[in-house]
N, C-alpha and C positions, 0 to 999 in steps of 0.2 A: 158560278163555278165555272171556269175559261175553258173551252172545249179539246186542252190538249191532258184534264182534270175530270174530264164524260168519258173520254176517250177511254183512256189506264179506267175508270175503276169499268165506264163499260166491259172493257173483254176480259177485266183481273175478275169478273159476277160473267163470263161469259164459260173463263172456261174452270173456273171451283166450279159450274157446271156438269162439265163434263170429265172433268177427273174424278168419281163415280162409276162411270159409267165401265169401269171393264168388273165394276165390285157387282154389280148391277148384273151383270154376264152371267157370273161367275157361281150368285147365288142363287139366285132366281131356279127354281127346279121345273126343264122342258125343255125337249126334243131341240133340236141348238139350231135349225129350218121356221117350229112354230114363234122358236120365240129371236127370231129376225121377221119373220114377216109380221107377231105384233111392233118391234119396236118403230121397222120404216110405216105400218100405216098408220097408227096413232102419232102421231111425228105429224108427219104426216097433212095428217088429219088438222091438225093444231094445229101446225104453222096454215094450212088453207084457209081452213077457218079461219082466223086471226086476222088471216087477209082481205082476205074477201071483208069480217064484220068494218075492216080496220079504213080500206084504203078502194074498196068493190073490186070489180075484174080490173081495174088497171092494168095491175100491175104485169097482170096477166098478160095484155094481150102486145104488152111493152115490149116479152119476150119473143117479138116476129121479131122484130128490129133488130135482134141480136146475128138471128141467122141461126147458122152451121156452131156460130158459137153455143149460142143456148141448148143444140141435142146433143155436140159433146161435152155440155155443163152435166146436164141430167141425167146419161150417161154412166162419167163419172162416178157424179155422188150415188145413188141409186145401185153402183157396184161395189161404192166402198159402205156407204151405208150397212149391204147385208155382209157384205164383206170383215167388218171388225169382226161383227158375233161368232162370224167361222174362227174366223183370225184367233179373237183370246178361247176359244175352245177346244182349238186343238192344237196351241202352243203358252209357253208362258206369259206370263200381262208383259210382266219387261220385257223380255224379246219383244212382243206386241207396240209394247209406246217407245222406243228403241228403235224398232225398224222403223217406226212412221216417223219418228223424227229425223229420215231423212228423205222430206216431201219437197223442202227447199233444195236439195241437189237435183232430183227432177225437175224441179221445175225453171230451174236455174239453165238445166243442159234445151227441155223444151221452144224456155223462150232467143234460145241462140236457136235452135232449126228454123223453129217456123215463125220466130216474130225482127228474123233479127238483130238480137240485141247480143250484145259482146257480151263473154266471161270477162270478168273481172278478172284482174291475177292474184284476192282477195277468196275473194266466189272458186278459183283453179286452187285456192289453200283449203277452204271447205271442204273443196267437192272429197280432194287426197284423205281430211282426215276423216271423216264423214266414212270412207269403205272401209279407211284404215277398220275405224270402230263395229264395221257393216261386219267386218274377217275375223271377229274376233267374237263374236254374235257368237257366228254361226260355228267355226272351231266346236265351240260350250253345249251345241243346242245336242250332241249328244248322250253327253254327259248330266247336265240340269235333267231334276224331274220335272215332268209336266215341260218341259220341253223339247221340237220335234222340227225337224227338219219340214217336214209338208207345210203344217201353220207359219214355221218362218218367208216361206216362203210367197206363204202369200200372203202375209203382212206388207211385206218389200211389190210383189204386186197389186195391192193397194195405195200404198207408194208411189209407186211407177200414174195408176190409174190413177189417184186425184189429184197430183201432181198436172198430168193433164189435164182435165175440169176447168183445175184453177189459171191456164195458159189460155183457155179458150176465156174465161172471163174475163181476164185484162185484153185479152184482143174484142172486147165486148164491152168497156167499162162505165159506157155509160149508162146500159143499160146494170136493175138490180137482181141480184142471182137469186136472191129470197124467196120467188114463189115457182121457183125453178126447182128446190133442196127439197116444195110441198111436191111438185109432182112428179120425180123422184121418187124419191118414197113411192107416193102414193105406187106408181110403175112397176116399182120393184114390188112390190106389195101381188102386187095383181097375178107377176111372174110368177113367187113363193107360188099365189095359189095354191095351185095342183098339187103341189108338194108335200103342203109346208103342213096339212092340218093342224088349221087355225085351234080346232078344239077337245088338240092334246095339252093346253092347257087350266096346269089344273083352277083350282076355282081359286082357294089357300092362296097363289101369287100372286092373284088378280090386284093388290094392293100396291104389290112391286111392282109392277109390271107397269100399272100407272105413274105412278110415280116413275122408274126409269123415263120415262114418254114426256113425262114436268121438264123432270132434267131437260134435255135433250133438244123437247125444242127453244125453249128456255136462249137452254146454249148457244143456239142457232141462231135466234134471233138480236140475243147482245155480241155474239163477236162476228155478224152482217153489217152490221151498227161503227160498232167500234171502231173501221181507217176509215170513218170516215173522221174522224178527228185528229185522227193518231199517226204517224208512221207506220207504216209499213213497217221495219228494224223495229220498231217497235210490238205491233201485236208481234211480227216473232220473237223476240223473250221471254211477253206473258205468255203464252201457247208453248212453250216448254215448259214452261209450269208444272199444265198436265202429263210432261214425260216424266216428270223426278216426284211428284205429286203420287202419284195411279200409283204404278209398284206398289209403293211403300204403305200406300190404302193396304190395299189386297197383303204388302207382306204383316202389315198392324191385325185383319181381319177375319184372313186368314192364312195366319201362319205362310204365307206361300212364302217358302225364303224361293230371291231369282237368280243366284246361284252365283260365286265368283267371277264366269266370263261374262254374261248380262248386263254385271258390277261396271264393269273394266270397260267393257263395248259402250255401254253404256253414255258410261262420264266420256271414254273420243270423245262421243257421236254429239250429247247434248254442251258440250261445253266445247265443241270447234263449232258445236252453230251459236250459242251465247256471241264469241269474241266476237267468231262471223256480227254479225245483231252488234256487236257495244261500237266492234269499228266500221261499220256503215250511218250506225246512228251517228255519231261522234260525227265523221263528213261532214255528214247530213247542215248540222250545225252549224261546219265553220262556214258552212259553202250561204246559208238562210242570216241575208241579215239582218240586225234588232234592228225591231220598227222603232220608227222616229219616234220622241214623246212630247204631249200638245200641250 
């Protein structure tokens, strides 16, 4: 198996594991803060335990080398991990995943401001198209069942915060941020503990809660491994699958109609990002010369 095939397979499996997350959030019958607490605590424990068993404390000690970048990443991942649960409970699943797809736009802006990376003409047009798509989604939130502008704003805030975390990770790219995910989730669990009322999780919901945590931990590990073998554009194309499949899954299982405005806005957002990543991938392949044959 080539490195590219390995990277595509790992990333694809990681994305498939994250697709059911919104469905889990909807079907597990528990207060949203209780659900958020158990999600971040169980996933943090799973990733942290896996790393300690496989590599000892070395990955966690390495985070100190990243300094402020690792601190920003931990904070961003903690907020996103909790925020996703709250957003899905407050607005429609389609709105949440389509708005979260705007993350590369924020990442491009942050990279320009903080890392000095230029915004290309391709990215400028992508940003304009994504903003247009988000405007359509926001316009429809007042008319679509299960949708609310408060939930939409929370999803947009999560997108902006997590993009900042990824920008910090790019600054410290030599250090693996997988242990930072474990730390972020465990710290988020500690922060939620006084208000989450963990014992309000019904016993009959525990099997689904454990399955949810397994899916999320597997996704975090697989998606972290993928970029070692394939480009960010290829990762970006595969991650867009979640934006398409998650609302379709919820629609099929729970009959939650995303509404015409969310569908139109989602097509604009996902389509713009798909074309942008496709162009980036094509340009990269033209620039990289073929390996000589022996």
